[in-house]
C-alpha positions as CSV (number, residue, x, y, z in Angstrom):
1,K,-0.9,14.9,9.5
2,G,-2.9,11.9,10.7
3,G,-4.6,10.6,7.6
4,P,-5.1,7.0,6.5
5,M,-1.5,6.4,5.5
6,F,-0.3,7.9,8.7
7,W,-2.5,5.6,10.7
8,A,-1.6,2.6,8.6
9,E,2.1,3.2,8.9
10,N,2.3,4.2,12.5
11,Y,-0.4,2.2,14.3
12,V,-1.6,-0.7,12.2
13,G,1.4,-1.5,9.9
14,L,1.5,-1.2,6.2
15,P,2.0,-5.0,5.7
16,V,-1.2,-5.6,7.7
17,V,-3.2,-3.1,5.6
18,L,-1.9,-4.7,2.4
19,E,-2.8,-8.2,3.5
20,K,-6.3,-7.2,4.6
21,L,-7.0,-5.4,1.4
22,K,-5.9,-8.5,-0.5
23,V,-8.3,-10.5,1.5
24,Y,-11.2,-8.0,1.1
25,A,-10.4,-7.9,-2.7
26,A,-10.5,-11.6,-3.0
27,Q,-13.9,-11.8,-1.1
28,A,-15.3,-9.0,-3.3
29,K,-14.2,-10.9,-6.4
30,E,-15.6,-14.2,-5.1
31,R,-18.9,-12.5,-4.2
32,F,-19.3,-11.1,-7.7
33,T,-18.2,-14.4,-9.3
34,N,-20.9,-16.4,-7.4
35,N,-23.7,-13.8,-7.6
36,K,-24.1,-11.8,-10.8
37,A,-26.4,-9.5,-9.0
38,Y,-23.4,-7.9,-7.5
39,L,-21.4,-5.3,-9.5
40,P,-17.7,-5.9,-9.8
41,V,-15.7,-3.8,-7.5
42,D,-12.0,-2.9,-7.5
43,Y,-11.8,-0.5,-4.6
44,F,-10.3,-3.1,-2.4
45,E,-7.4,-3.6,-4.8
46,P,-4.2,-2.4,-3.2
47,S,-2.5,0.6,-4.8
48,K,0.9,0.4,-6.4
49,L,2.2,2.9,-3.9
50,L,1.1,0.8,-0.9
51,I,2.8,-2.3,-2.4
52,E,5.9,-0.2,-3.0
53,C,5.8,1.1,0.6
54,V,5.5,-2.5,2.0
55,Q,8.4,-3.6,-0.3
56,A,10.5,-0.6,0.9
57,E,9.7,-1.4,4.6
58,K,10.7,-5.0,4.1
59,A,14.0,-3.9,2.3
60,G,14.8,-1.7,5.4
61,M,14.2,1.7,4.0
62,K,12.2,2.7,6.9
63,K,15.3,2.6,9.2
64,K,17.0,5.0,6.7
65,V,14.1,7.6,6.7
66,P,14.6,10.5,9.1
67,V,12.4,10.7,12.1
68,G,9.2,12.5,11.4
69,V,9.2,11.7,7.7
70,P,6.5,9.2,6.6
71,L,7.7,6.2,4.7
72,V,5.3,7.2,1.8
73,D,7.0,10.5,1.4
74,A,10.4,8.8,1.2
75,V,9.2,6.3,-1.3
76,L,7.7,9.0,-3.5
77,A,10.9,11.0,-3.3
78,F,12.9,7.9,-4.2
79,K,10.6,7.3,-7.2
80,K,10.9,10.9,-8.3
81,K,14.7,10.7,-8.0
82,Q,14.9,7.5,-9.9
83,G,12.5,8.4,-12.6
84,K,8.9,7.4,-13.2
85,G,9.7,3.9,-14.6
86,A,11.6,2.8,-11.5
87,S,9.8,0.6,-9.1
88,K,12.6,-1.4,-7.5
89,L,13.3,-0.2,-4.0
């Protein structure tokens, strides 16, 4: 335990990470658009899982997750239980 998602969830905050990634993605896109010498990059684009975790946190799911269980694990378990097509948390 203690990887990037653990750090993001417990110390920085998933919504903060998501917003920063959106800012960096916009900056990278602007840099590419204004200077064709730059290659297009998409590694700052937030993942669907991160977006779903932030939505789950805003919906109050974090309060329902047992202590010691990462929100990302709860979201993945919820998605597995609901089926692959379900993204509403």
